[in-house]
N, C-alpha and C positions, 0 to 999 in steps of 0.2 A: 504494500500500500504506500502511496506517495505521502510525503509530509503534508502536502496541501489537503489531501483527502482525510488524513488522520486528524489534522488540526480542525478541519471543518466539522468532522464527526464529533470531536471533543467539545468544541464550542457549542454546537447544536444540542448535545446532551446536557452540557452545563446550563445553558439557557432554559432548558425544560425542567431542570432540577433532577435529572436522571442520574443519581449517584452511581448506580451500577454502570451506566453507559460511559460517563467520563472517568470513573474510577478504573475502568478496564484499560484505559490508555496509559496508566501509571505503572512503572516498574515497582515491585514490592518495596524496594529501598530508595525510592525517588526522593530527591531533595528539591524543595520549592522555596525560592526566596521571592516574595511578592514585591510590588513597587513601593510598599511602605517599609521594606527591610525586614519583615517578619520571615523567619525561616521555619518551615514545616518539614518534618522528616517521616517518610514512609507513607504508603498509599492510605492506610487507615487513618492516620492523623490528618492528612489533607482532606479526605472525604468527610471526616467528622467535623472539622473546622468549617468547611463550606456548607455542610448540611445545617449546622447550628446557626450560621450566619443567615441562611435563607429564611429562618423564622422571623428575622428582624429586618432583613433587607432583600429587595428584589434586585438582582444584578443581571444586566443584559450586556453581553459582549458582542462586538462586531469586529470582524477581521478586515483591516484596511489594506493589508498587503503582506505577502510572504516572500522571503528569499531563502532558498534552501541549498544545502550542500549534501555531502555524502552521509554524515551522521548528525547533522544539526540543521536547524532552520531558525531564522529570525522572523518575527511577525510584528507588524504594526497593529495595535489593537486599540479600540475605543470601548470603554465600559461606562455604563450608567447605573448607578446604585440609587434606588428609590427606597427611602426609609419607610418601614411599615408600622413602627411603634416609636414612641417618644424616648429620647435619651440614648441614642445609639452613637458611639464614638466611631467616626470615620474621617480619615484624612486629617487627624489631629484636631477635629472639632466635634462638638456634641450636636447631633442633628435630631430633629423631631419628625414625627409622622408627616409624610408628604414632601419633606425636603429631599433634595437629590445631590449627588456628587457625580460629576462627569470627569473622567480621566482619559488621557491619551497616553499610551505606553508602548514600550518596545519590550518584547520578551524573546529570550534565547532558549530554545528547546533542544536538548541533546538526547539522542536515542541510544538505547542499548537493548538488544534483543527485540526490536520492534516496538518498544514502549518508551515513554518519556522517563529518563533517568535523572535529568537535571533540568530545572526550569529557573531561569533568572530573569526577573522583570525590573524595569526601571520606568518610573512615572515621568513623563515629559511635561504634562500640564494637568492642572486640577482646577475645576470650577464648582463651587457650591452654589446651589440655588435653593433659597428658603421659600416656604409657602407664602410668607408675608411679602416676599419680593415679587411674586407672580400676580398678586391682586391688582 
């Protein structure tokens, strides 16, 4: 499977909240460092973290572009986090229900055995929109 196909399948499953679908893309000992600098180790820890976040935040990722090589690919990504409950810490700020955080990021995905073994993301831009700003 090509990187493009795998990443598309991963993002589609992630956006649906299909933990089994996106979890299947991770190697058992995968290491993920997100754009905020948080490091998660292992498939179970990553899936558990994102599943718990989903109860408080709806995240939708969009692939803007992909550049791939033999065992790695870089992707330009856009993510929109819409907060579902009050008092959620995102991007160094406390957000309330209806607030959103939009980020543009670059992520490097390294493969081992056909699965993501290392994911390193860097946030390029961050925009917070608060409910009271939309009125």
